[in-house]
Structures are given as C-alpha cells and as structure tokens.
N, C-alpha and C positions, 0 to 999 in steps of 0.2 A: 479464400480464407481475408480476411482483412486485416494489417497490417500496423500495430498503433506502436511510436517507440515512445519514449521516457520522454523524448522534446517536444511530441505533439501533446501529451498527457498535461504537459507543465502549459500551453498557452490557453489547453479550456479554461470555461469559467470555473469559478468556485462550484456548486454545489450540480452543478453534472461531471466535473469530474471525482466528488466524491462519492456519488451514484454509482457511479461508475466502478474505483475501488472498491467500494463498501460490497456490490454483489460481485465481485468478481471472482473471491475467497468461496464465493458456494453456500448455502446453506447451515446455518446451523442453530445452535437450541436458540431457546429463550424462553430467559428467562425473569425473575422479581425476588428482585436483592430486597432483605426485608431487617431492619437495622431499627435500633432508640440509641438515643441520644444520653448523656446522666442527665438532664432536667424528666425524660420520661416522654419527650413528643415522640412519636414510629415515624420512621421516612420507610419508601417503600420504591422503588425505580427499576428502570425494568433494563436488562444488560443482553446484550447474543453478545459477549466474547468470552464464553465460560469455556476451561479448556481442563483435561485429565490431566492428572501427573505424577501420578502410582495410585499402585494400591496396597500396597503395605510399607509406610503409614497410609496412609486412603489421604491424597494431596488435591483439592482443586482448586484451580487458580479462576483470577479475571483480569479485564484489564481494567481499568477507571481512567476515565479521558483527567484531560489538566485542571486543578485545582480551580481554578479557575471557572472551567465550564462546568465541571462539574462536585461542590464537594458536600455532600453533606452524608453519601454513604460511607465514603473514606474516611470522615473527619469524625464520624461515632465507630466504625470500625475498628479504630483509633485510638477510640476513649474507651469504648467495653470489651473488644476483643474477641466478638462475638457476632454473628452474624447466620442468616438464613437463605433458600435460594427455593424455590416456589416457579413448578412449571406451570405453565401457559395453557392455556385449555380458549375453545369458539366461547364459552358461555359468559368470559370476560373480558374478550382479546381488544376491545375498543378502550374500559376502562384498563387497560396491562399498560396501551400505546399509550395511553394519557398521560402515564407517570414518568414518560420523554420531557414532560412540561416543568419548564422552571420556576416549581412554586418554591416560591419564600421563605428561610427555615422558618421554622416553629411553625409550621405548616405543615400537617401529615397526609402524607395523599390516601393513609387508610381510611381518615373519615373525609377530604375532598369528593374520595370514585365508587364510596361504598364497600370498600375494602371489608374484611374480620378479620381484628390482628385477632391471635390465636398461641396463647404462651405456653410454656410446657416446663413446671418444674427443674426440670435439666438446662435451659437455653434462657438469657434472659430476652433474648433479640426474638420481635412477630417472627410469628409463621401468617402467612395466610391461609384463612381456615376454608376457604374457595377452592382450593387446589387443592387436588388430587395426586400429586409424586410430590414433597417438598425434605427438605436435609439439614440441621443444621451443623454452624463450624465455628470453631476457634482461629482466631488468627496466628499463624505462623510466623511470616514473611511479608513485608512491603518492599518492591525490588521498584527504586524509582529510573524508569529507561529515560534514557540522557535526551536521543535526538529529538521527540517532542513530546518529552512533559509529563508523558501517561508513566503510569504505575501497574505495574503485575500485583495482586494484590493473593498471597497462597494461600488458601485456607485448611485444616484440618477434622476431617465428618466424626459429629463428635453424634449424632442423633438423626433417624432417618424416619418418617412420619408419611408412607403410602397403601392405597388399598390392595388387600392381598390378590385378587386375577391379575394383577399384573405381572405379579411375580411367576416364576418358573422355577420348576424344583434342583435345575440346574443352577440358581443366582441369576437367572440371564432378565429382565427388566424388558418389555415385551411393553411398552412408552406409546404405541399405533394402539391398541387397547383401553389406553387412557385418555388417549385423545390429546396427548402433549402436541404442543404448536414447535415450531419450529421458521426461522426470519431467513431474512434475504436482504443484506444494505439498511438501511433503518426503518422504513418504513415498508415491506410488507414480508407476510406472514403464511406458513402453506401444514396442509393436516399432512400427514403421515399413513404407509402402509408395507406393513415387511412382503421385498418378492422371494430373501430364501437366508438361510443359515448356512456356513461352511464348518469343518473342522479343521484344527490347526492345520496350515500350511505346513506341508516339509519339501524339498528339493527336489522334483523330478517325481515328486507322485499327485498324481489328481486329487484336487480337490474335491471329498464330497457332500452333498449335505447335508444338514445335519437336520433329521425328520421326528423334529422331539413334539411329544405326547404327555398334554397334561396330567 
C-alpha cells in the first residue's frame, strides 16, 4: 500500500494535488443550484458539496468557493434569500458540467445551456424543469470558513418536487430509480444502484436487511 505524507502532497503540482484531494473524499451528490438576482437574471451552477444537517427542522448545507472564484450563486442567495437544488441525470449531464464554467455576470446558464427555468408560486428562485427531483430552500445562515475563504451556506427546506415512483411508503427515496447521478473529484460522474438497506443498528444485534415492497 502506498504511503503519502502531507509534506509530499504539498510538493505536487497544483492541479494534480487538487484532483487527488477532491477524489479522496469519495462519491458525492452532484446537483445544480438555481438562483436569481434582483434584476431577474437567472443563474445555474453545479455543486458537489451538499450535506444533510438535520431533519427537524430540515436543514441542508453546501460549501461555496471563495467569492472571487464563484461569486454569483452566493450573491444571489444573499440578495433574495432563496435558491433551488436540482438533481442531475444522464440526459443533461454535459450541460450540467458546463455550468461550472465562469460565465460573466448577467449571462444566464439556463439560456446558454438549454435548461428550462421553472418557477413556483411559493419560490422565487428557478427550478430546473428537466430535473426529476428538486427542492427549494430559504437561507438560514452563511458561515465563513476563515482558513480557506469558503462559505458554508445553510438553507431550510421549503418545497420539494419529485416523480412519485421514487418515493417509498416509509419516506425513503430510491434515487437510482430517477437516474440521479453522483460525482467524484471535479470532473467525473457515476450512476448508482441500490445494494441493500438495513434496519436501525443496535449494539450487539446483527443488522437485518429491509425487504421493502412497494
């Protein structure tokens, strides 16, 4: 087994090091965050740093890069207090990846890349019509991370739109049935499939599989 120390890591070329560290944490959800500014210009950007922070209240966070590198999503959320998160599927993967390009302010990735903005009466921010699972949030808190200039953005879940067949009677979402993708690093995407579900774990008790029939 290869051993790599921090001192070795620091000698690597920048992009090689970034690829290594970004993929080290493993598979992550890949989603499109939809926002709108005060002038009505929509914005769409891909993020793979989403994290579930709690279910009651339902809080979801994501990491926004330093403002200089990724200013539009954060600025729009600060201005309006709302945003959407939309799952990515194989049918529009290439366009979803392209949203990571640094388009200038005033240019909408929806328009440039062929996505359809979809609005709801309860949510000012645009959803991606092509996405099969999507949800809207209101801003709760932005926490600056001093060490590297990034931000933890925390939102409260307000609205969910999804295809009914992915929702099981116990509340579990079979994301593979919607062909939702995950990512690794900054440029690799993967499909998924369910292996098993297990009942709530208790000390000294062998976990039992959940054989859930719809």
